[in-house]
Structure formats: structure tokens, C-alpha cells
C-alpha positions in Angstrom: -0.1 0.2 -0.2 1.1 3.0 -0.9 2.1 6.1 2.0 0.0 9.3 1.2 2.4 11.5 3.2 5.0 13.6 1.5 8.8 12.7 0.8 10.3 14.7 4.0 13.9 15.5 2.7 16.3 15.8 6.2 19.4 18.4 5.2 22.9 17.1 6.3 24.2 18.7 9.2 27.8 20.4 8.7 29.6 22.5 10.5 29.3 25.6 8.2 25.5 25.5 9.0 26.0 25.5 12.7 27.4 28.7 12.6 24.8 30.2 10.2 22.1 32.3 12.5 18.9 30.7 12.4 17.0 30.9 9.6 13.0 33.4 9.6 10.7 31.5 8.4 7.8 33.7 6.9 5.3 31.3 6.8 3.1 29.5 8.9 1.8 25.9 8.2 -1.3 25.2 10.0 -3.1 22.4 8.4 -1.2 19.8 5.8 -3.8 16.8 5.0 -2.6 13.6 2.8 -5.5 12.5 0.1 -7.9 10.7 3.1 -8.3 14.5 4.3 -6.5 13.1 7.5 -4.2 15.4 8.8 -0.8 15.0 10.0 -0.2 16.8 13.8 3.4 16.1 13.1 4.1 18.6 10.1 1.2 20.8 11.2 1.9 24.0 13.2 5.2 24.3 11.9 7.0 27.7 11.0 8.5 27.2 7.4 9.7 29.2 4.1 8.6 28.7 0.3 11.0 28.1 -2.5 9.1 29.0 -5.8 10.7 27.6 -8.9 9.1 26.7 -12.2 9.4 23.1 -11.6 7.2 23.2 -8.8 7.4 24.5 -5.0 9.8 23.5 -1.9 8.2 24.0 1.5 11.8 24.0 4.0 11.0 24.2 7.6 11.7 22.9 10.6 9.5 19.7 10.8 9.8 16.9 13.6 13.0 19.2 15.2 15.1 19.1 12.1 15.4 21.2 8.7 13.4 18.9 6.5 11.8 20.0 2.3 8.5 19.0 1.2 8.8 18.9 -2.3 5.6 19.9 -4.5 6.2 19.7 -8.6 4.1 21.6 -10.4 2.7 18.2 -11.8 2.0 17.1 -9.0 0.0 20.7 -8.1 -3.7 20.7 -8.9 -4.4 24.7 -7.4 -3.4 26.8 -5.4 -5.4 29.2 -3.4 -4.2 32.3 -2.9 -6.6 34.7 0.1 -5.8 37.8 1.0 -7.0 39.0 4.6 -9.4 40.9 5.4 -8.2 45.5 5.6 -9.3 47.8 8.1 -8.3 50.9 7.4 -8.8 53.8 10.1 -7.4 57.0 9.9 -7.7 60.1 12.1 -8.5 63.4 10.5 -5.5 65.5 8.8 -3.7 62.0 9.6 -0.2 61.6 7.1 -2.2 58.1 5.4 -5.2 60.3 5.4 -4.2 63.2 3.3 -2.5 60.8 0.8 -5.9 58.5 0.5 -7.9 61.2 0.2 -5.0 62.2 -3.0 -5.2 59.1 -4.8 -2.6 57.5 -3.4 -3.4 53.3 -2.9 -3.4 52.0 0.3 -0.7 49.8 -0.3 1.3 53.1 -0.7 0.4 54.9 2.2 0.1 52.7 4.9 3.7 53.0 5.1 3.4 57.0 6.6 0.9 56.2 9.4 1.1 57.7 12.2 -0.3 54.7 14.9 -0.3 51.1 14.5 -3.9 51.2 14.3 -4.6 53.3 11.3 -4.0 50.4 8.8 -4.4 46.3 9.4 -4.6 43.5 7.8 -5.1 40.0 8.6 -3.4 36.9 7.3 -2.7 35.9 3.7 -3.5 32.1 3.5 -1.9 30.1 0.6 -3.5 26.6 -0.1 -2.1 23.7 -2.6 -3.7 21.2 -3.4 -1.8 18.1 -4.5 -2.7 14.8 -5.6 -1.4 13.7 -2.8 -1.9 15.9 0.0 -3.4 19.4 0.9 -1.2 22.0 2.9 -2.6 25.5 4.1 0.3 27.9 4.7 -0.6 31.1 6.5 1.7 34.7 6.2 1.6 38.5 6.8 -1.0 39.7 5.4 1.1 42.3 2.9 2.6 39.7 1.7 -0.2 39.5 -0.8 0.6 41.0 -3.8 5.1 39.7 -3.8 3.0 36.1 -3.7 1.2 36.8 -6.1 3.9 38.0 -8.7 6.1 35.1 -7.4 3.3 32.7 -8.5 2.4 34.3 -11.8 6.0 35.0 -12.7 6.5 31.2 -11.6 3.8 29.8 -14.4 1.4 29.1 -11.8 -1.1 31.4 -13.3 -3.8 28.7 -14.3 -3.8 26.6 -11.1 -3.9 30.0 -9.0 -7.2 30.9 -7.6 -7.9 34.4 -5.7 -9.6 35.1 -3.0 -10.4 38.7 -0.8 -11.8 39.0 2.3 -14.1 42.7 2.7 -12.2 45.7 2.9 -13.4 48.0 5.9 -12.7 51.1 5.0 -13.4 53.7 8.1 -12.3 56.5 6.0 -15.9 56.7 3.4 -18.2 56.9 6.7 -18.4 60.4 8.3 -20.2 61.0 11.4 -21.6 64.3 10.9 
């Protein structure tokens, strides 16, 4: 009987690898399911990173306290869903961000001029990768959505890519007066 869990390649420890600082992972593997839709608890809830190329995607992470790789070949990937998080814009009167947005500057640019962190919030971006044998669900910071979209399309995943967006809430459009 064929096992439905992915091939995990473990990197060999070397002296020079021990001198390198711990990698900063940008993704969090939230859920891992095999073809029978059973969750593998050893692989889920792990910090990891994605390496996207035209031949496939590698999920690199610290699975089972070992630096490991989950390879996803492009021919095995059925769909990739990018779900943008909910965006909330709540600026105050004469805030630099509010002035720029009134002038027509997009929120993705004017957010760099916010005074308080509560002026612009975006919840986590979800990435759902469905393969023939298993399904991965990853989350990352909400501001990484455009970068991920650009990277997936440049690598040739436009046919497999599905985009979803949660509703955004712009409190500038609501006035109290």
C-alpha cells in the first residue's frame, strides 16, 4: 500500500551550517492533510518558508526538530488558492496616511506614512496548495499578498492560481457628521 505522506528530505548537518544564524521563517504551516483528508499533526503547526520555482514548490521548515523539505512538483499541483486577509483602514483627521489616501494614493503605499499602528491593519494571507496526494494550508503576513501573487505568476502558476479576497473596511468613507 502506498503511503500518502510526502517525501521529506532531511539536510545533513555540517560545521558551517552550525555557524549560520537560525533562519527567519515567513510562513506558518497551519494544516497538512493527506489524500484521505487526515491531518498529520507532526507536520502541521510548524514555521516554514516557501521556495517557488518553475519546476515546483519546496516547503522548507523545521519539521520534527530537523531542517526538512517537502517537495511539491508542478505536475502534481492541482490548485493554489491565495486568500487575501481583511483590510481595515481607520485613520484620524489630518493624518499623513489619510491625506495621501484623499489625494488618490493607494493604501498599499500610503500605509507607510501611518502615525499609529491601528490606522492600517490587514489580517493574515492564506495559501492553500492542493496536490494529488495531499493538501497544505499556510498563513503569512497580510502584506505579503502582492509579492506572492507576483512570484506565482512569474514562475508559471497562473493556470493553477485562484484568488480570493476578504472584504475590506475603509472607515474613511463613513462620516459621523
